[in-house]
C-alpha positions in Angstrom: 99.6 52.5 -103.2 99.8 49.2 -102.1 101.3 50.5 -98.5 98.1 52.3 -98.0 95.8 49.1 -98.4 97.7 47.0 -96.5 97.7 49.6 -93.3 93.7 49.8 -94.1 93.4 46.2 -94.2 95.4 45.6 -90.9 93.7 48.0 -88.8 90.5 46.1 -90.3 91.6 43.0 -89.1 93.2 44.4 -85.6 89.7 46.5 -85.2 87.5 42.7 -85.9 90.2 41.1 -83.5 89.5 43.7 -80.9 85.8 43.0 -81.0 86.0 39.2 -80.8 88.3 40.0 -78.0 85.4 42.5 -75.6 82.7 39.5 -77.1 84.7 37.0 -75.7 85.7 38.4 -72.5 81.8 39.4 -71.6 80.6 36.1 -72.5 83.4 34.9 -70.0 82.0 36.8 -67.3 79.2 36.2 -67.7 79.3 32.6 -67.5 81.3 32.7 -64.4 78.8 35.0 -62.1 76.9 33.6 -58.8 73.5 32.4 -59.3 70.7 34.2 -57.3 70.2 32.8 -54.2 67.3 30.4 -52.9 65.5 31.2 -50.2 63.6 28.9 -47.7 59.6 30.1 -48.0 57.8 31.3 -45.0 55.8 28.2 -45.0 58.6 26.3 -45.0 60.3 28.3 -41.6 56.8 27.7 -40.1 57.0 23.7 -40.5 60.6 24.1 -39.0 59.7 25.6 -36.3 56.6 23.9 -35.7 58.6 20.7 -35.5 61.0 22.0 -32.8 58.2 23.0 -30.9 56.3 19.6 -31.2 59.4 18.0 -30.3 60.1 20.3 -27.4 56.5 19.7 -26.5 56.6 15.9 -26.3 60.2 15.8 -24.6 58.1 17.9 -21.7 55.6 15.7 -21.7 57.2 12.9 -21.7 59.7 14.3 -19.0 56.8 14.8 -17.1 55.5 11.2 -17.4 59.3 9.8 -15.9 58.8 11.7 -13.0 54.9 10.9 -12.3 56.0 7.4 -12.9 59.0 7.9 -10.3 56.6 9.3 -7.5 54.4 7.0 -7.9 56.8 4.6 -7.1 58.1 6.3 -3.9 54.4 6.3 -2.8 53.9 2.9 -3.3 57.4 2.1 -1.6 56.0 4.3 1.5 53.2 2.1 1.8 55.2 -1.4 1.5 57.1 0.3 4.3 54.0 1.5 6.4 52.9 -2.3 5.9 56.1 -3.7 7.3 56.3 -1.2 10.2 52.6 -2.6 10.8 53.3 -6.2 10.8 56.5 -5.4 13.4 54.1 -3.4 15.5 51.5 -6.2 15.6 54.5 -8.7 16.6 55.5 -6.1 19.3 52.3 -6.2 20.7 51.4 -10.4 20.6 54.8 -10.4 22.5 53.6 -8.1 25.0 50.1 -10.2 25.1 52.0 -13.9 25.0 54.0 -12.5 28.1 51.1 -11.6 30.0 49.2 -14.4 29.1 52.2 -16.8 30.8 52.8 -14.3 34.0 48.7 -14.8 34.3 48.3 -18.7 34.2 51.6 -18.3 36.4 49.8 -16.4 38.8 46.5 -18.3 38.5 48.4 -21.9 39.0 50.2 -20.5 42.1 46.4 -19.3 43.1 44.9 -22.7 42.6 47.9 -24.2 44.3 47.1 -22.0 47.7 43.3 -22.5 47.1 44.2 -26.4 47.3 46.1 -26.2 50.6 43.0 -24.1 51.9 40.5 -26.7 51.1 42.6 -29.9 51.4 43.1 -28.1 55.3 39.5 -27.7 55.5 38.7 -31.3 54.7 41.0 -32.8 56.9 39.4 -30.3 59.4 36.4 -31.7 58.3 37.2 -35.8 58.9 38.8 -34.9 62.2 35.8 -33.6 63.3 33.3 -36.3 62.4 35.9 -39.0 63.4 35.6 -37.2 67.0 31.5 -37.2 66.6 31.2 -33.9 66.7 28.5 -31.7 64.4 29.7 -30.3 61.0 27.4 -27.8 60.8 29.6 -24.9 61.4 31.7 -26.3 58.5 28.0 -26.1 56.4 29.0 -22.8 55.4 31.7 -23.8 53.4 31.1 -27.4 52.9 27.9 -26.6 51.3 28.4 -23.1 49.3 28.1 -23.8 45.4 31.0 -21.1 44.5 33.5 -18.2 46.1 31.2 -15.7 46.3 28.3 -18.0 47.8 30.9 -18.6 50.1 31.8 -15.0 51.4 27.6 -14.4 51.4 27.9 -17.0 54.1 30.5 -15.3 56.0 28.4 -14.7 59.4 28.0 -18.5 59.4 32.1 -18.8 60.7 31.6 -16.3 63.6 30.5 -19.6 65.7 33.8 -20.9 65.4 37.0 -20.4 67.3 39.9 -18.6 65.9 41.7 -21.1 64.6 39.3 -22.4 62.4 38.0 -19.5 61.7 41.4 -18.0 59.7 41.5 -21.7 58.3 38.0 -21.0 56.8 38.6 -17.7 55.8 41.8 -18.5 54.5 40.2 -21.2 51.6 37.3 -18.7 51.3 40.0 -15.6 50.3 42.3 -17.9 47.8 39.2 -19.7 46.2 38.1 -16.3 45.3 42.0 -15.6 44.2 42.4 -18.5 42.3 38.9 -17.7 40.2 40.2 -14.0 39.9 43.5 -15.6 38.6 42.2 -17.8 36.1 39.9 -15.0 34.8 42.4 -12.7 34.2 44.2 -15.5 32.4 41.4 -16.5 30.5 41.3 -12.5 29.5 45.0 -12.7 28.4 44.8 -15.6 26.4 41.8 -14.2 24.5 43.8 -10.6 23.8 46.9 -12.9 22.8 44.6 -14.9 20.3 43.3 -11.7 19.0 47.2 -9.8 18.9 48.0 -13.2 16.9 45.1 -12.8 14.5 46.1 -9.2 14.4 49.5 -10.2 13.4 48.8 -12.6 10.9 46.6 -10.3 9.2 49.5 -7.5 9.3 51.9 -10.5 7.9 49.4 -11.4 5.4 48.8 -7.4 4.4 53.1 -6.7 4.4 53.2 -9.6 2.0 50.4 -7.8 -0.1 52.3 -4.6 -0.5 55.6 -6.0 -0.8 54.3 -7.9 -4.0 52.6 -4.9 -5.1 55.7 -2.7 -4.9 57.8 -4.9 -6.5 55.2 -5.9 -9.5 55.1 -1.6 -9.8 58.5 -1.6 -9.6 58.9 -3.5 -12.7 56.3 -2.5 -14.7 57.1 1.2 -13.8 60.7 0.4 -14.6 60.0 -0.8 -18.5 57.6 2.4 -18.4 60.4 4.3 -17.8 62.6 2.5 -19.8 60.6 3.1 -23.1 60.6 6.8 -22.2 63.7 6.9 -21.9 64.0 5.5 -26.0 61.6 7.9 -27.1 63.5 10.9 -25.5 66.8 9.5 -26.7 64.9 9.6 -30.1 63.2 12.9 -29.9 66.8 14.7 -28.7 68.6 12.7 -30.9 70.7 11.3 -27.8 71.2 7.9 -26.9 69.4 5.8 -24.3 72.5 5.7 -21.9 72.7 9.5 -21.9 69.0 10.1 -21.5 69.0 7.5 -18.8 71.9 9.2 -17.1 69.4 12.8 -17.8 66.4 11.5 -15.7 68.7 10.3 -13.1 70.6 13.7 -12.9 66.8 15.1 -12.7 65.9 13.0 -10.5 68.8 13.7 -8.1 68.1 17.7 -8.9 64.8 17.2 -7.5 65.9 15.3 -4.1 68.6 18.0 -3.7 66.1 20.9 -4.1 63.3 19.1 -1.5 66.7 18.4 1.0 67.5 21.7 0.4 63.7 23.3 1.4 63.1 20.4 3.9 66.5 21.9 5.1 65.4 25.4 5.3 62.5 24.5 7.4 64.1 22.6 9.6 66.4 25.8 10.3 63.4 28.2 10.5 62.0 25.7 13.0 65.1 25.6 15.2 65.7 29.6 15.0 61.9 29.6 16.3 63.1 27.2 19.0 66.1 29.6 19.8 64.4 32.3 20.0 61.5 31.0 22.2 64.0 29.3 24.5 66.4 32.8 25.0 62.8 34.5 25.5 62.3 31.9 28.7 65.5 32.1 29.9 65.9 35.8 30.0 62.1 35.4 32.0 63.5 33.0 34.3 66.8 34.9 35.3 64.6 37.8 35.7 62.5 36.3 38.2 65.6 34.3 39.8 67.2 37.9 40.0 64.1 39.1 41.8 64.2 36.3 43.9 68.3 37.0 45.0 67.1 40.6 46.0 64.1 39.4 48.1 66.2 37.3 49.8 69.2 39.3 50.1 66.6 41.9 51.5 65.2 39.4 54.0 69.1 38.7 55.0 70.0 41.9 55.7 66.9 43.0 57.9 67.4 39.5 60.0 71.0 40.5 60.2 70.1 43.9 61.3 67.5 42.7 63.8 70.0 40.0 65.3 73.3 42.5 65.6 73.5 42.2 68.9 72.7 38.8 69.7 75.0 37.6 66.8 77.2 39.7 68.4 76.8 38.1 71.8 77.1 34.5 69.8 80.4 36.1 67.8 82.5 36.2 71.4 81.1 32.7 72.6 82.4 31.6 69.4 85.9 32.6 69.8 86.4 30.9 73.0 84.9 27.7 71.3 85.4 27.9 67.7 83.5 25.0 66.0 84.9 23.5 63.0 84.1 24.4 59.8 82.0 22.5 57.9 83.1 20.2 55.2 81.9 21.0 51.5 79.5 19.1 50.1 80.9 16.8 47.9 79.0 17.3 44.0 77.3 14.6 42.6 78.4 12.1 40.1 77.6 13.1 36.6 75.1 11.2 34.5 76.1 8.2 32.6 77.2 9.3 29.0 75.0 7.7 26.5 77.7 8.6 23.5 80.0 6.1 24.6 79.6 3.5 22.2 78.3 5.8 19.3 80.8 4.4 17.1 79.8 0.5 17.5 76.5 1.6 16.4 77.7 3.4 13.5 80.2 1.3 12.1 77.9 -2.0 12.8 75.3 0.0 10.2 78.7 0.9 7.7 79.3 -2.4 7.5 76.4 -3.7 6.6 76.1 -1.3 3.8 75.1 -3.1 0.2 72.6 -6.1 1.9 69.1 -6.5 1.0 66.3 -4.8 2.0 63.1 -7.2 3.6 60.6 -6.5 5.4 60.7 -8.4 9.4 64.1 -8.7 8.5 66.7 -8.1 11.5 69.7 -9.3 10.1 72.5 -10.6 9.9 71.9 -11.1 5.7 69.0 -8.6 5.0 67.4 -6.1 7.4 64.0 -3.8 7.5 64.8 -0.1 9.0 63.9 -0.9 12.2 65.6 -4.1 12.4 68.4 -2.0 11.3 68.2 0.4 14.2 67.8 -2.1 16.6 70.8 -4.4 15.7 73.0 -1.3 15.8 72.3 -0.3 19.2 72.5 -3.2 20.3 76.0 -3.1 19.7 75.9 0.0 22.3 74.3 -2.6 25.1 71.2 -0.4 24.4 67.9 -3.0 22.9 65.6 -1.6 21.1 62.6 -2.9 20.1 61.7 -4.1 16.3 58.7 -1.5 15.6 59.5 1.9 14.6 56.3 3.6 16.6 58.1 1.4 20.1 61.3 3.2 19.0 60.2 6.8 19.1 58.7 5.8 22.7 62.4 4.2 24.0 64.0 7.0 22.9 64.4 10.7 23.9 63.4 13.6 21.9 65.9 15.6 20.2 65.5 18.4 18.0 66.8 18.4 14.3 68.7 20.5 14.2 70.3 19.1 17.5 70.8 15.8 16.5 74.1 14.0 16.5 75.3 10.7 15.2 73.9 7.9 16.4 70.7 10.0 16.8 67.4 8.2 15.1 65.3 9.6 12.1 61.5 8.9 11.7 59.5 9.5 8.6 55.5 9.5 8.8 52.6 11.8 10.5 53.7 11.5 13.6 56.7 9.7 15.9 54.3 7.0 17.5 52.7 6.1 13.7 55.6 6.5 11.5 56.3 4.2 8.8 60.3 4.3 8.6 63.5 5.6 10.6 66.9 5.6 10.0 70.1 6.4 12.0 72.1 9.4 12.1 75.8 10.2 11.0 76.5 13.2 10.8 76.1 16.1 8.0 72.4 15.3 7.2 73.4 12.0 6.5 71.7 8.5 7.3 72.2 4.8 7.4 68.9 3.1 6.5 67.0 0.2 5.1 64.6 1.8 2.8 62.1 -0.3 0.8 61.5 -3.7 -1.2 64.0 -4.1 -3.6 67.0 -1.6 -2.6 69.9 -2.1 -0.1 71.2 -0.8 3.1 72.5 2.7 2.0 73.6 6.4 2.6 71.1 9.1 2.2 69.8 12.3 2.9 67.6 13.0 6.3 65.6 15.6 4.8 62.7 14.2 2.7 59.1 15.9 3.4 57.7 13.5 5.6 60.4 13.8 8.5 59.2 14.6 11.8 60.6 17.5 13.2 62.1 15.5 16.5 64.5 12.9 16.6 65.0 10.2 18.9 68.3 10.0 21.1 68.2 6.2 22.8 
C-alpha cells in the first residue's frame, strides 16, 4: 500500500501549501491597501477662512489709507499753488500801484512847476508895482492868502484889477490849487503803493510757508506710503516694486475715472448750451423772417402807390441813364489770433521736465501762470504773471470749444483761479503743476476745472 500512502501524503502537502499561499496572499493584500484619508476639521477650515478675511480686510484698509494719503497730498499741493498765485496777484497789484505812484508824482511835479512859474509872475508884478510907487492892495488877496482855498475865497478882490493882471492872479491861484491836488493824489498813491508792497511781502511769506509745508507733507506722506507698500507686499505675498506699480495703477485708474466723469459733465453742459443756442437761433430766424415779410409788404404798398411816378422817373432815366453804383467793398476779415499758436505750444513743449518754482517765469523753472505767460509771448501776446489777470486778459470759450493754445483754469471761478494750463488738444494740456513736480503733459479734466477757458 505504499502508493496509496504516498498519494495521501502528497495531497496533505498540497493542501498545506495552498493554505499557506492563501494566507500569504491575504497578508500581502492587507499590507498594500491605502490608509483612511485625513480631512481638516471644521475649526481648521473656519480658522483658514478667518485668516483670509483678515488679510483681505487689512489689504482694503491699507489701500484706503494709501488713497487718503494721496488725496491729502493733493490738497496740500493745491493750497501751495493757491498761495503762489496769491503772491503773483499781490505783485501784479504792486506793479500797478507803483506805476500809478510814478505817474502821480510826475503830474504833481509838473503842476508844481506851473504853480512856481505863476507865483514868480505875481512876485515880478508886485515888484513892478512897488517900484512904480503903486498900491499893493490889489495884490493883497494873493500875497496874504494862507493857501489855495483861501485864495479862491478872496476872488472878489481881483475884480478891481485889470484884465491882464486878473488872468495872471487867477492862473496863479488855479495852478496852486492844481499843484496841491496833485500832491495829495501822489501821497495817496504812495500810501496805496506801500500797502500793496506790504501785501506782496505777506503773500510772499505765505507762499513760501505753504511751499515748505507742501514739501514736508510730501516727504512725510511718501514715507507713510512706502511703509504701507511694504505691508501690502507682505500681505499679498508680492514684491515692493510690484505693489508700488499696483498702487500707481490704482491711482491712475482713479484719475481716469474722474477725468471721464468730468468729460461727461462737460459734454452735458455743451449739449445744453448747443440746445439753447439752437433755440435762440430759431427764435431769431423767426423774428427776422417776420421783419422781412413786413418790410416786403411795406415795399409793395409803396410801389403800388408810386407806380405812376415810378413810370415817369423810368422814362426820364431812359433819356438820362444814371451810372450803376459800384458795389461796396466787403470789410477785411479780422486778423487771426492763431497764427502764432504753433510757436506757443512749441515753446511749452520745450520746457517739459523743468522744475516747478512758485513765482518762476523761466528760463530754468516756472510756475503755472509764468509758463503760460512766457509761451504766449512767443506769439507777441503779453499776459500778466497771474492767473486772475490772465482770465481777464482772455476771451471766454466753452471747454467743448477749446482750441490748442487756449488757457484752462482751475478753482472756484476764473478770477479767483489758483491754477492755469496750456491746452494742446485731445483733452490734454501742458502745465507747471506744483512744488516738487516738473512741467509735464496732463489731462485737463479735474473736479475744479472752470467750465470756460481763455483765448488770448
